[in-house]
N, C-alpha and C positions, 0 to 999 in steps of 0.2 A: 504493500500500500504506500509506504514511504517513497519507494522508487517511483511509483506512478505520480505522486504529488510533485516530486522533484522534477520529473520529466515534463509535466504540464507547465510548471513555472519556467523551466529552462527553455522549452520550445516556444511557448507563446511570448514570454518575456524577451527571448533572444530575437524572435522574428520582428517584433515591434521595435526593439532597440536597433537592429540592423537597418530597418526602414528609416528611422530617425537619423542614423549615422549617415545615410545617403544625403539627406538635407544638410547636415552639418558639414560634411566634406566639401560639397560643391559651394555652399555659402562661404566657407572660409577660403576656399580656393579662389573665389571672386572678390575677396577682400571685404565681405559683409561682416558686420558685427554679430557675434553670438554671445549673449550675456549668460545663458545657462545651458549646459548639456547634462541631462539627468538620466541616470539609470533608475527607473522606477518612478512612482508618483507619491504624492503626499508629503509628509514631514521629512525634512532633510535630516538624515542621520549623520553623515560625515561626508567629507570631500576635500577638495583643494582648489586653489585658484592658480591658473596658469595664464599668463598674459592678462586679458580682460575677461576671460571666461571662467565661470564657476562650474567645475566638474563635481557633480554630487551624486550620492547614492541616497535614495529615498525609501520610505518605510514599505510602500506597496511595490513588490518587485516585478509585477507584470508590465513589461514595456519600458517606456521612457519618453522623453520629449526634448525638443530643441527650442529655445526661446531666442528668436532672431530680434535684433535691434530694429525698431521701426517697422514692425509687421503691418501696422496700419498707419495711415498718414497722420492721424491725430495723436499717436502714441508719444509719450514723453521719452526724451532721449536719456538713457541711463548715464550715470556719471562715468566719465572716462572715455566715452565714445563720441565720435564726430559725426556730423550729418552725412558725410560721404559714405559712412558705413551703414546707413539706414537701408533696410530692405525695400521699403516703399518708394525710395527715391531712385532706385535702379531702373533701367529700361525694362519693359515687359519681358523681353526675351531672356534676360538674366533671371528674373523672378520665375519665369516658366521653367528654366533649367533647374533651379533650386527645388522647386516643387516636384518636378519630374524625377529627380534623383532618388526620391524615396521608393517609388515603385521599381525603378531600374535596379536599385540595390536588392530588392526582393528577388528579382529575376537573376541577378548576379549570384546571390547566395544559393539559390536553387541550382544554378549551373555548377557552382563549385562543389556542391554536395553530389550531384549526379556525376560530375567529373571524377571525384574521389572514389565513389562507389564503382564506377566503370573500371577505373584503374586497379583497384584492389580486389574487386569481385569478378571482373571480366564481364562478358555479355553472354546471354543465352538466347538462342533462336529456335523456334519451333520448326522441326524438319517436315518436309512435304511427304510424310508417310500416312497412308490412309488408315484410319482407325474404325470407321463406320461407313457403310454404303446403304443408302436409303432404298427400301424396296420399290421396284418399278421406276427408279430414277434413271436419268440419262446415263449416269455412271454405271449402274448395274447392267443396263441393256448393252453398254459398250464393252462389258467384260471386266471392269475394274473390280478388284477384290480387296478385302481387308488385308493390310500388311504390304500392299504395293507402295513403291516409292516412285514419285513422278520425277523424272530426270530432266526432261525437256518438254516444252510446248511450242510447236511450230518452229523448232530449231533454236529456241531461246532457252538457255539453261535456267532451271528452277532450283535455287539453292535453299530457300526457306519457304515456309508455308505462306507467308505474305506474298511472295512472288507468284505462287499458284493462285491465290485469291484475286490478285490484281489482274492476272491474265484472264480469269473467268469473268470478272465483273466488267471488264472493258470489251468483252466479246460482243459483236453485233449480230449474233445469230448464225454465224458461219461455223463449219466444222473445225475442230481443233485437233491437231495431230500430236499425240502424246508419245513420248518415249518412256516406257515403264520398266522398273526393275522389280522382278519377283524372284526372291531368293538370289541365285547366281545368274538368272536368265534376264536378258534384255530383249524387249520386243516393242513394237509400235502398234498403236490403235487410234481410231478416230472417234471423237465424241462431240456432239453438239449441245451446248448448254440450253436449258429450257427456262423461259421466263416464268418465275414463280414469286409469290408474295412472301415477304419475310420482314420481321420487325428489326429495325436498325437499333443502334446503341441508345437512341432516345425514345424508343417505343413506337416510332412511326412505321406504318405498314408500307413497304416499298416493293415495287416489282423490279426484280433484277435477275440476270442470268445465273443459273445454278446448275451444278452437276449432281447434287445430292450426296455429298461426302462430308466427313468430319475428320479432324486430325487424330492421330493415335496418341499424341502428346509427347513424342520423343524429342528431346532437346539436344541441341549442339552447343556445348560450352566452349568459349574461346577467350584467350587472354587478349587484352588490349594494351598497346603501348601508351606512353604518357600523352602524346598529342592525339592519337586515335581515340583515347578516352575522353579528351576534351571535345572532340567532334561529336562523339556519341552523346555526351552530356548536352551539347547544344541541340542535337537532333531531338532528344527527349523533351527539352524545354519547348521546342517548336510544336511538336505533336500534342503535348499535354495542354499548352496554351490554346491551340486551335480547338481542342475538344471543350475546354472550359468556356471559351468565348461562345462557341456554338451552343453550349448548354444554357448560357444566359439568354441567348436569342430564343431558344426553344422554350425557355421558361416564360419569356415575355409573350411568345406566341401561344402560350397555354398548351403546347405539346407535352411539356413536362408539367405535371400538376404542382401547384404551390405547396401541397402537402409533402412533397419530396425535398423541399428546401430545409437545410439544417443550419444551426447556429453554433454558438460557443459550447453548449452542452454536448452536442454531437462531436465537435472537434476534441473536447476534453475526453470523451469516452474513447475516441479513436486513438488518442495519444496514450491513454491508459492501457488499451489493448496492445498496441504495438510496442510499448515499453516492456511488456512481458515476453514479446517475441524476439527481442534482441536489438542491438544497436543499429544493425543494417536496416531493419524494417522501420525503426524509429526515424532514422535519418531520411529514408525515402519518403516517409509521411511528412516530415518537416519540409522537404523540398516541395512537395505537392501543396502544402498549406501556404508556403511562401509565394508560389506562383499565383495561387488563388488570391492572396492578399494584394499582390501587385496588380492583378487584373481588376479586382474590385475597386482599388483606389484610383484607377484610371477612368472609371465610369464618370461621365460628365454631370455628376450630381453635386451641387453646392454643399460645402463642408468636407467633401472628399478632395483629394489632390486633383482629380480630373475636373472637378468644378472650378477650382482656382485656375487651372490651366486654360479652361474655357474663357474665364474672365480676362486673362492676360492676352489670349488670342484675339478676343474681340477688341481689346484696347489697342493691339497692334494694327488691326484692320481699320478701326475707326479713327485712330490717332489720339484718342482720349479715353480715360478710364470710365467705367460705369459709375454712376453716381452712388454715393454711400447708401442712399435710400433703396435703390434697386438691388445693390449687393446684399444689404441686410434682409430685404424681403426674400431674395433668392435663398439665402442661407437658412432662413426660418423654414421655408418650404422644403429645402433639402434635409434639414434636421428632422422635420416631421416625417418625411418619406423614409429616412433611415430608421427612425424610431419604429415606424409601422413594420418595416421589414424585419427588424430585430424582434419585435413582439411575435410576428408570424413564425419566424424561425424558432424562437424559444418555445412557443406553443407546440409546434411540430415535434421538437425534441422531447418535450414532456410526454406527448401522446405516444411517440415512438418508444419511449423508455418503458411505458406501462403496457404496451401491446405484447 
């Protein structure tokens, strides 16, 4: 139990802290003033002052924050800072970069984790070995059997199961010529995929070409070099980010029901579970949450980083900032929307817990 509590504090606190570190690094790199850089919230427990910044540790360890000098035009200038260091006096593109740095650091952290896992654990690919053939399917009628390994399709080498799936899904209804290995024997056969209905990852019923086969589950493990692992980490970030963005779109379109949305309670339960399964699983989950945090913060909702980026973009286009009245109204609407989403997510988490 203690391990799980520590894992929750370290993962959630670390992710928010790293996000704020992004704001801090870019702000200081551009010469903006930072009066406070805090690990945690609440009462200051201890810390030190270096330069003009108070580096502190606070009582509530989940996360942290950065206090920029002159975050709003009417903010008082702290003692020791000059007007040139004020955030609000900088051109909008600089403010945009500071705000953008938080989500970017979330993606950076996820990439570093995936890079490290790929380098130390290697990569695993699903082999194109048939584990199941559906009755009366195109595959069965063509003579494909359980245990067959697909070597080539139309002269193109099939190394992993994804290669096989991609060739089938992009087929336009024409015959496919397969090279198949059965035991020590190699032979060729022809099969034409049939259009069938199937639910995709988001639960949508789609019509797509299918052979009627499923993988056996045999895996190919391979070691990755230092730079190959970095590329693999980047590839994982790209794929997972795409799925998460599409998930948000499907949620808005009501394809994914709102009851599937989860919040802090669900995240805490997942961290607790993966903490029991070992450090590798916990790190992988941390990377997923970090990507999710980065994407959510980029949504153009006032109070989130994406909302501020939108404000600064509009200022760049129009040549003048939005009025304080408009900004305050937008922030209130954004806060209300965020609060409603948090209530829905928490309600779903509670219902899910008791089911």
